[in-house]
N, C-alpha and C positions, 0 to 999 in steps of 0.2 A: 610505412603506410601512413596515410594523412589521418590525423587523430584530432578530436576535439576533447577538451575537458569540461566536464560538468562538475559544479561544486554547489553544496547547498549548506546553509546554516539555519537551524531551526528557531533559535531565540538568542537574543543578545546576552542573556544572563546565564546561559547553560555553560558548564565546564566542558567543552569539547574543542576539537581542532578548529582553528580559525579558518576562514576563507583563504587566507594567504598561505597557512600551513598546508591546507589541502592542495592548493595549486603546486606549492613547492615539491611536495612528495610526488605528486603526479608528474611534473615536469622531469624530475629525477628518474623516475620509472621509465618514462618516454624515452629519455636519452639513453638509458641502459639497454633498451629493447629496440632501438632504431626507428622509433616512431617520430614522425614529424607533427609537431603541434601546430595547427592552423587557426585555432580559435578556442575561446573559453565561453561558457554560459553559466552565469551565477544567479542563484535565487538566495536572497538574505531574509532571515526570519521568517521562513516558510516552512511548514511541516511536510514531511514525506508521505503523511498518511493519506493525502489528497493528491490528485494529478493537476489541481488547479494552480499551477506554477508557471508565470509568464515564460521565463527563459527555458523551462523544461519543455514547454509546449513548442516554443520557437525551435529548440534544438530537434525535436521529433519532426516537425515541419521542415526543416531545412535538410533532414536526412534524404528527402525526395530529390534533392539536387545532385546527389551521388557524389559530393565533393570530399567526403571523408568515409573511412571505413571503420573507425574505432571511436566509441565514446568511453573515455577514461574516467573513473571515478575513484575517490580516495577509498571508500568502502561501498559495498553493495547497498547498505542502507540510506547512503546519499541518494541513490537512484530512486529507490521507493522502499517504504515499510509496509507496503500492501501487496500481498502476493499476487492478487488478481491483477492490480495495476502493473505490477513488475512484468507478469507473463504477457499480458496485453501489449504493452510498449515495447518489450523486447522482440515480441513477434512483429510489430510494426517495423521496427528497426532492422530485423532479419530479412524482411521482404525488400528492404533497400540495400541489402548486403552490408549491414552495419552491425557491429557486435560490441556489447557492453563488457568492459574490462575493469576489474579492481585492482588499484596499484599495490594495495596492501593485503589483499586475500587472493593470491594467484591460484586460479582454478583451471584445470585443464579441460580439454574437449571430450575427455573419455566419459563413457556412461556414468562412472562412479564421481567423476567431477561434476557432472550435471546434478546428480543427486546430492552432492555436498553443497552445491550452490543453492539448491532448494532448501536444504536444512538451515543454512545460514539466513536465507530470506525469512524462513520461518521463525528463527530466533529474534531477527530484527523487529518482525511484527509482534512477537510476544513482548519484547521490550517496550514497544510502543503502547501496546494495550495495557501493560503493567503501570507505565508512567500516567496514562490517562486514567486508570483506576485511582491512582494517588491523588491526582488533581481532582477527580470527582469526589473522593473522600473529604479533601479540604473544602470544597465547594459545598458539600452537605453540611459540614460544621458551620460554615457561615449561615447556611439556610436556616439552621435550627436557632440561630440568634437573630435572624431576619436581617442579615446584613447583605449589602450589595455585592454580587458575585461577578461583576464585570458586564460587558455588553453595553447596549443603548439604554440611557436612562430615559424613561417615558416623558414626553412633554408635560409639563406642569409640576414635575419633581426635581430636586436636586439631591445630591449626596453630602452628607455632613462629614466632619472629620473622623467620626467613628464608623463610617461606611454605612449609616443608616439612611433610609428615605425620608426627606423633609419636603413639604409643599414649597414650591417656587412661587412667591407672591407675584411675580413678573409674568409668568406663563400660564399659572393655573386658570385665570379667567378665560384664556383661550379655549382650553379644553371644556370647561363648564359651558361656554357658549355653544360649543359645537354639539355637545349632547342635548342641550335645551332645543336648538333649533331643529335638529334632526327628529326629535320626538315630537315636535310641533308639525312636522310634515315636509320639511324642506329635503330636497334629494341631496345625495353625496356630491353630484356634479355642481349643484348651486353653492354648496358649502366651499368646495375647494376653489371655485371660481371667485367667490366672494373674498376668502381669506387671501388668496394670491393678489387679488387687486389692491388689497389694504397692505401689501407687503409683509404680511405675516408669514413666518417660515417655521418648518418643522424643527424637531429638536437637533437635527444634524445641520441645520441652517439652508435647507434646500426648499424650493417650492412645493406646496402640498400637490398630491396625485390622489386618484381614486383609492389605490391601496393604502395610502397614508391614513385616510378617514376610516377605511374598513379595519385596519388594524387598531387605531385608537378607540374605535366604538366598541370593540369586543375585548378590550384590555381590562381584566379583572382587577388589576392593581389600583385602578381608580376607586375601587371599593375599599382599599387599604389592605388588600389580600396579597399575602406573599407567597409565590408558587416557585418551586425548584424541584423538578421530577416528582417524587412522591411526597415531598415536604410541602404542605399547605398550611398556612397559618393566617386565618382570619383575623382582621384588626391588628396587623402587625406594625402599621404605621397609619398616619393621618389619611382619612378618605377625601377624595376631591369630589366624588358624585354620590348623591344619596342613593340607597338600594332601590327605591321605587322608580326614580328616573332611569336607572341603569337597566332594570327589568323591562321597562317601557320601550327603551331603545333596542333591547334584544328581541323583543317580540316583533318590532317592525323589521328588523334585520332578517329574522326568519321568514317573514312574508315577502320579502323582496329578494330573497335568496334564489338564485337561478336553479334549474333542476340539476341534480347531481350527475346526470349523464354527460355534462360537458367536459368532464375529465376522464380519461381512460386509465385503467388499471395498469400500472407499469409491470410488464412481464419480463422476467430475466431469462433470456435465451442462453443456456448454460454453454452451448457449443459454438457461440459466435466466435469467428476467427479460426475454429478448428474443424468445422464441417464443410465438405466440399461435394460438388456433383461429380458422381462416378462416370458421367458421359462426356461433359465438356471441361471439368476441372474447375468451374467457377465456384466461388464461395457461396454457401447456402446463407440465406437471410431469413430472418423471422417475419411471419405474417400471420394475420388473424382472419377468421371467417365466421359468419353467423349461420346456424343451421335453421331448418323451417321451424323448429320449436323456439328459436330465440336464444339458444345457447351459444356462447362464444367458444371457439375452438382455435388453437394455435398450432402453426406448421413451420416447418423448414422448407423453403423453397429455392430452387436454383436461381442465383442472382441473374444469370444470362437470360433465363426464361422470363423472370419478372421485368426485366428491362426491355427485352427484344421480342417477347412473344413465343409461342410454341414452335415457331419455325426455326428459331435459334437453338432451342434445346427443349426436348419433350419429357425431360424427367418429372415424374409425378411428385407433388408436394408429400412430405411425410409429417405425421403428427409429432408434436414437440415432445410430449411427455413420455410415451412409449420408447422413442428413440434415445432420449436422455437416460432413461432407467436401464435400457439395454446396454448402453455403453458403460454406465457405472457398474453394472452387474459383471460385464466381461472384464472390465479392468481389475476389479477386485478379485475375480477368480484366477485371471492370468498372472497378474503382477504380485498380488498379496498372498501367494502360496508360500508355504514353508521353504521350499526348496529355492525359489527366487529371493526370498528374504535374506536366507542364509548366505546366498552367493553375494548379493548387493552389499550386506553387512561387512563381508570380509573385504570386498573391493574398496568400500568407503575407508575402512580402518587402514588398508594398505596405502590408498590414495592420500589420506591425510598425512601419513609420515612422509610421503614424497612431496607434498605440497609445501610444507613448512621446512624451507631449506636452511634457514638460519639457525633454528634450534639444534639440529643434529651437529652442525659446525661448532656451536659453543659447547655442547655437551662433550665433543671430542676434544676440543681445547682443554676443557676442564679435566677430563681424564689424564691428558698429557701433563698439565701442570701438577695435578696430585702425584703422578708418577714420579715427576722430578723432585718434588718436595719430599717424598718417601726415600728416594734414592740419596738425597742430601743428608736427611735425619740419619739414615743408616751409615753413611760415611762418617759423619760426626760421632755416632755411638762407637765407631771402630777407631776413633782417634785421628781420622783423616781430617785436617781442618787447615784452611788457608786464611789469610786476612780479608779476602773478599768473599768468603763462605757466608757470614752473617748478612752482609749486604745483599748478596743473591738470594738468600732465603727469604729475607724480608720482601724482595721484589716479587718472588714467586707467591708469597702469601697475599700480597696486595693484589696481584693479578687474579688469584683464585677468588678473592672477595668480589672483583669487578665481574668476573664470569658468572658467579652465582647470582648476582643481582640482576645482570643481563638475561640469564635463564629465567629468572623469576618473572621479570618485566615481560619477556616473550610469551611465557605461559599465561600470564594475565591477559595481555592483548589478544593473544590467539589460544583461548582455552581449548584444549583437546575435547573432541567429542567421543564419549565412551561407547562401547558396544551396547551397554545397557540403555543409553539414551537414544541410540539408533533403533534398537529393537521396540523400545517404548513408542517411538515416533511411528513405526510401521504398524505396531499393535493398535495404535489409536485410530488408524484408518481402517483396519481390518474389522474392527468391532463397532464401526459407526452404523447409523441408521441410514440405509440406502433410499429411504423415502424422504430423508431430509435434504431440502435444496441446498443448505449450506454445505452439508457433507457432499453431495453430489458435486458441487463446483469445486471443492478442494481435491476430489479425486480426479476430476477432469483436468484441473489446472496442473497438478503434480505429475500425473502419469500419462495422460492422453496426449499424443503428438498430432494425430490427425484422424478424421472420419470421412470415408467416401461412401456415399449412398448411392446405390444402383436400384434399378426397379425391382431385382429380385434378391439382393444381398446388401450387407453393410460390411465395410472392411474398416477395422479399427487398427491403428498403428500406435504403439506405446513408445514412452520416452526412454525406457531402459535399454533401448537399442538405438545408437545414432540419433539420440534425442536432441542434439544440438542444431538440427536442421529439419525442415519440413519434408516429410516423405511425399514424393511427387506422384501425380496420377500415373505417369509412364511406369514407374517402379511397382505401383499397384496392379496395374494391367499385367506386367510382366510376371509377378508373382502368382496371379490367378491362372495365366496360361501354364506356368511351370507346377502348378498344384501346390504352391507354397504360400498362400495368402495368409497373413497373420491373423 
């Protein structure tokens, strides 16, 4: 099978496998499994918490060419540490008949393998969140001391050797001039045109734009105020702008501010890529409409109908919130019942034993070596000894140490998931708030395969049965005719 390798390295100073190490292990895995590597995609010093990775996006786009069937990664967390992004992009790849495979976490296509993969992705997301919490804690300590926490230094300031803000005598007059001229009535357009003509540049060395001045004129750091999340320290460092001038500028900004209706509230349609039209099979897309009272309502609408009109498909739009709540409620009732959880837990534990093929071999070898050592010791106690006995016993003792170390390393690299951890993971979902959008998204991402909407019914398909592929409309229609709709 034609295969591409995706490798990612999040930070130059982190202790993790290098890009070269990832590529080597992936190529070895490909050779062992008869895969033909036709290309590589590499993102250096980029986090997997975001999908804003150039080579990652290029790989997703290139999957449209159908030149490869496998995306091979060193570990699943190289692909993504965000479960929503992981599910979304795996679905996009699956639509192009491309599958994501981990070289060091072999996971089967069985239902329990799919659930195990979801658990591993959840653990990667937990690690990422824990790391972010530690970084945030360090930043807060800096904030309490009014120290620079990284990012862009505002024009007019510089950072000294102790990471404190100090006035930059070369650029501070530029900021003061901008505040003064705007307070006296000049427009932002006049200011940026004037500054650019004089060759003055922003703190990043770029020409000024409208947003450059909007950000500058609202920046409270020019009052000497330090802000980091909930840490606010007035007078933490020298002020560039007098409070009276700053307040005058803010009043003018408020007067000139455009009406707030120019931006639309971002609405998250939770069933995106999972909701389909029951009549034509097209994916449902989000849409909004305003009632006669002025209230805004959100709907799922057949994409075919939206693009080509009612002649192409006449499925009626369905309200967003009731449909999402219904899907979540049904998923919790059907999937997170005691019987199903017990069955999946047993399957997961059994599958985990099958997945780690190296550990059982090491443990078997260790038992064999220990048996041989015991036999030799018994022979020595009975007086049966030859010149080679001690040498052979030393060799077996050394082999036992090597195997014990290898077993420990294997257990550290691939820690077993206990029954209690799996039950806790399921219980966390079962006791969640079904009105919480975050909880709704988690339930849909983990357990819902697809949702087909008809005029008189909704068919929900779950991931615990053949969840590695999308359930088609033809299968749904066949189940309805047979009276076996899920």
